[in-house]
C-alpha positions, -999 to +999 in steps of 0.1 A: -001+000-002+031+024+009+046+018-023+013+021-043+010+058-027+046+067-036+041+055-069+010+078-075+025+108-058+011+139-076+037+156-096+039+182-122+059+172-155+094+190-156+090+193-195+069+217-216+061+184-238+051+165-209+028+194-196+011+196-226+007+160-231-012+158-198-037+184-207-041+168-240-047+134-221-075+147-197-089+166-229-093+134-250-107+117-216-136+141-212-143+139-248-143+100-245-167+100-215-188+130-220-186+137-259-180+171-273-210+189-258-190+186-223-188+221-206-154+208-189-143+196-223-152+229-242-129+247-216-100+225-218-099+224-256-099+259-254-069+259-229-048+235-250-055+254-284-043+286-266-011+268-253-005+253-288-004+288-302+025+296-279+062+293-294+081+262-283+104+288-266+076+307-249+063+272-237+099+263-221+097+295-202+067+282-183+081+276-148+072+250-123+054+272-101+030+284-132+023+249-146+013+238-107-007+264-102-024+260-137-031+221-128-044+229-095-071+252-105-080+228-136-085+202-107-107+225-088-128+233-118-129+194-127-142+190-087-171+214-095-178+197-127-180+164-112-205+177-087-227+190-113-225+224-105-210+236-140-242+254-152-254+289-157-236+322-152-214+306-126-204+278-143-169+283-138-146+295-104-136+331-107-097+317-105-105+293-137-120+321-157-089+344-147-064+316-158-080+312-191-077+348-199-045+349-188-034+320-209-053+333-239-033+368-236+000+349-233+005+363-198+010+332-178+037+344-154+010+361-134-011+331-129-011+320-089-032+303-065-028+306-026-043+271-017-015+253-039+001+228-015+037+239-006+051+203-014+036+208-051+053+240-057+088+231-047+101+202-072+125+177-062+162+180-071+162+160-098+129+179-115+146+212-105+178+197-127+157+189-156+140+221-157+172+241-156+185+220-182+147+225-204+150+264-199+187+268-205+193+244-233+226+229-218+242+224-186+227+224-150+231+243-117+256+232-092+280+216-118+258+186-124+254+167-156+227+167-178+215+131-165+201+148-133+236+152-113+245+113-113+277+102-130+270+076-158+287+045-151+311+037-181+312+001-195+347-014-197+360-024-237+391-040-231+406-063-261+400-100-268+427-125-253+454-133-279+456-168-263+420-174-267+419-160-302+444-188-313+431-216-293+398-211-311+410-197-346+416-234-363+387-257-346+362-229-354+373-226-391+375-264-394+339-270-376+322-243-397+319-212-370+294-232-347+277-213-316+290-213-280+259-234-268+269-262-294+307-263-287+298-265-249+272-292-255+300-311-279+322-307-250+296-320-222+297-288-200+274-258-199+286-219-205+280-216-167+308-244-158+335-229-181+336-197-156+317-206-127+330-175-108+325-150-135+312-120-123+275-107-130+288-075-146+309-093-175+299-104-206+304-142-208+300-145-246+328-120-255+352-131-231+352-167-242+347-162-279+354-123-282+322-116-299+289-104-287+256-102-305+247-067-287+282-050-294+284-017-282+250-018-269+257-046-246+252-034-208+281-057-194+318-054-195+339-063-225+373-073-207+402-095-213+403-128-199+424-135-168+450-163-168+431-188-146+398-185-168+421-190-199+431-220-183+399-233-175+381-224-208+411-245-227+409-275-202+370-280-207+371-276-245+399-296-247+378-321-270+366-295-293+403-285-299+414-317-306+384-330-326+364-302-343+354-324-374+338-348-348+314-320-339+306-316-376+302-355-379+278-355-352+257-327-366+255-343-400+244-374-383+216-357-365+205-343-396+204-373-416+183-390-387+159-362-390+152-363-427+146-403-422+120-396-395+105-366-418+104-390-446+088-415-426+061-396-414+053-382-449+044-418-460+012-420-437+004-445-413+007-473-441+046-470-436+064-497-411+101-491-406+104-529-406+085-540-434+078-509-454+041-514-452+021-523-420-004-554-417-032-525-421-020-518-457-015-553-467-051-563-454-064-532-474-051-546-507-063-579-502-099-568-499-098-548-528-086-572-550 
């Protein structure tokens, strides 16, 4: 319950794009629930159209306090609409009418509301950093970086082990460049058994073979194998090193067995692996004759 409350905590979008997206989504919700004749939809549609007339630079100048006050006033008006009081001459609250007029007059800097909770007016450190970087284009206050003041961890990108490269060069060529899973299966081990003490932050595929399907996008470290790791890999994959063609023969044998099974199934229920045709097929022929 506590985690759900934290996740659903009210907050103001730090960027102008997020602020506009929130207003558009609420406007679309009003249209979907109450049709285009809804008075709340009509007012929200006018607000969205007025803000769309702003230039991108003008929208980025909207401060966190201004955006929070706009959302708070819309909340008060939505509460009035849900109570069925949005009728007659006093359909809209005074602060809502004033806010709409200021938005249309492109004078949003003066929009305020004394009842806005203080915790909503003061953004957190991460939000404040995002706002500053959005308004200024580059850089943040306090010497932080563009990722919210947190230093991004760099991934290691070391060269592949020359000893392992020499170890795999000839057998890989003779066996037709098989995958690591096939090599481990041929040698009777798993990838985890090759390097049981490998750290979770290291890329196992790169450390063993020098190749990674994710390349630069891999989130794990690409480092050079240590001496004990090299010895472990070479000893456990010794069979592949000494007889790489045996692996290829095994694959060819499996393929031929698979072809026999498929051909046998294509002949239907009349086929028998001992006599060619089953007793049922023979009796059917005798009856037809």
